[in-house]
C-alpha positions, 0 to 999 in steps of 0.5 A: 459707297460711291466710287471716287476716281483719281484725278489726273494729278493723282495718276501722274504722281503714282506713275512717277513713283513706279517709273512709268510715263503713262498708264499704257506702259503698264500694259506693254506685256499684254499682246495687242491682239488681246487688247480692246481696240474700241468700246465693248460690243453690245455695252452702251456708253455712259448713261445717267444713274436714272437711265442705268437704273431703268435699264437694269429694272427692265432686264430684271423683269425678264427673269421669272423669280421664285415668288412670281408664280408656281415654283418647283425648282430644287436640286441643291437650292430650295425656296423655304420661308425665312422668318422676317426676324432673321433678316432683321437680326443679321442686319444689326451693326454688331453682326453686319459690320463684324469681320473675321474674329481673329481677336477674341477679346473684341469678337465675343459675340461673333465667336459665341454665335459660331460656337452655337452654329457649330453645335447646331450643325454637328447635331443636325449632321450627326457628327462629333464636331463641325466647323464654323462654316465654309463657302458652300456645299460644293467646295465643302465637298471637295475639301472633304475629298482632300481631307480624306486623302490626307488621312488615308494617304490615298488618291482615288475617290469614288463619287456616287452617280447620285452626287449633284453634277455641279459638285462633281464639276467642282471636284474635277476642276480642283483635282486637276491641281492635286492629282486625285483620281475621281471615279464618276458616273451619271445616274440612271432614271430608276428608283435604285441607287448605286450603293451596291456598285460603290461597295463593289468598287472600293479597293486598296487605293480608295481614299473615300466614297462620296454619296449624296443623301438624299441624292440628286433624284431625291432617292434616300438610301441606308448608308450603313452597309456602305460605311461598313464596306468603306471601313473594311478597306480603310477608306472613309465615307463622305456624305453630302446633304444639299437639303438640310431640312431633310434631316428633321425627318430622316436619320442623319449620316453620322448616325449611319457611321459616315466619317465626314458629312458636308452640305449646303445650308442655304435652306435654313435662314438663307433666302433663295438667291440667283446663285448665292450667297450660300453657306457650307456645312462641314462635320466629321468624327472627332478623331479627324478634327485636326485634318478638318479645314476652316475654323473651329470655335471653342469655349474656355474660361478667362483668367477670372474664371468667366466663360469665353470663346476663342478660335480653337482651331485655324488650319489655314495658311494665314494662321499657321505654316503654309505647308501645314495648312489643310485648306486655302479657304480664306474665310467662313460664310459668317453672316449666312452662318448667323442667319442659319443659326438664328433660323434654327434657334427660332425653329428648335428641334420640334419646329424643325421636325414639324417643318420637315413633316410639312415638306414631306406631306406636301411633296407626297401629295404633289407626287401623287397628283402628277403621277395621275397625269397620263404618260407621267411615271413616278421614278422615286417612290421613296423621297423627302421633299424632292422627287423625279418623274419621267415624262413621255418625251424630252423634259427640257422643252416642256420646262421651257414651255411651262416657264413661258406660262409663269410656272417653274416646273422643276429641273430637267435632267437633260439640263443637268446632264447634257448628252445623256439621252437616257436622262432626257425625259427626267424632271426633278420636282421640289416641294417645300412649305411655301408650295400651295395646293393651288400651285401643285394643281396649276402645274398638274393642269398645265403639264397635262395640257402640254403633254396632250 
């Protein structure tokens, strides 16, 4: 869509209606020190469309994209193969141009898709119900924390040290406005999770315990004992899943009695982007469904007995009285949810399990190969498709050196946890079905050369 600026007469007419003599009068309340006194420094002035296009292409070429070479980044965003049919189907006009499905009589296709999505997510997470998606995993995590507050009438949340630091950051930002107390800690560079610490910390003020599964270092813990400890103190267990493909191979959090399970669905159907768009997953036990944020699509029969779909639950302030709203999230990630649902449908249960097996096998082979490099230590002996290695010196400059060679080696823990010197030598490496044996060997060879 082209931008058509207003004419001088258009501006004059609008200013006359609001009683302003000029556009400058609209900004009289802005202090002079905060106003620009000239062009923005470093930003070029007007250029032709072709010149701008060339400039942006040149800037883009400075990036090393996921498909440009060996790629081992993970920590919440993963490079999986998305079938071309997914992109083709989501671009059909029936889906791409559809807006929020307020009116069931004209949005049956969208509502049915969301109904199917909810079913798939609930089965994947092991929960009784799931909503029609949220913005992303981090905001879904925060919504789960405030949902636990509403249910328990308590305001302290215990956050596992293995929870993604970006998720922790989002929770801290939002907690400033709600008054929730967040008990957080940085992880240790070891094979042990902090499940025992969490169990010992639960008290009568605890609303919930939030634990990532698998966690930020790739570690996998049995959550059953933690769930029992939470319920003994009338607190809720919230499990966070940033790699949903893992649930094709390991037990779901719902099967271990987690009360709320949230996560990021980007791995399935949504290609790896420079920061989004993503799709948040949210499921819970049925008894808590009325406290769940977002939307819930349901199946019913119309007056003629025909199958139909409706919005069964909409708990945001635009649908109900503001004081009764459970969230101010304004929409769901509908198109990304559709991509997730199409990809899941194409895979089926057997396909998802096979995909998970391929991921784990590739990661195991990569871990074995990297662990043979002198000075490299495997920190996480049990993992899915993401593991942590400890290098003999700080990982961050090594990652930069490898990136200059066109190899995106992984995520240095020093970047995720600046100031935590005990984590500086840690490197998190992710392997998916898109990772070739040649890419693993290229990483191993380059890493060995850099460490020599």
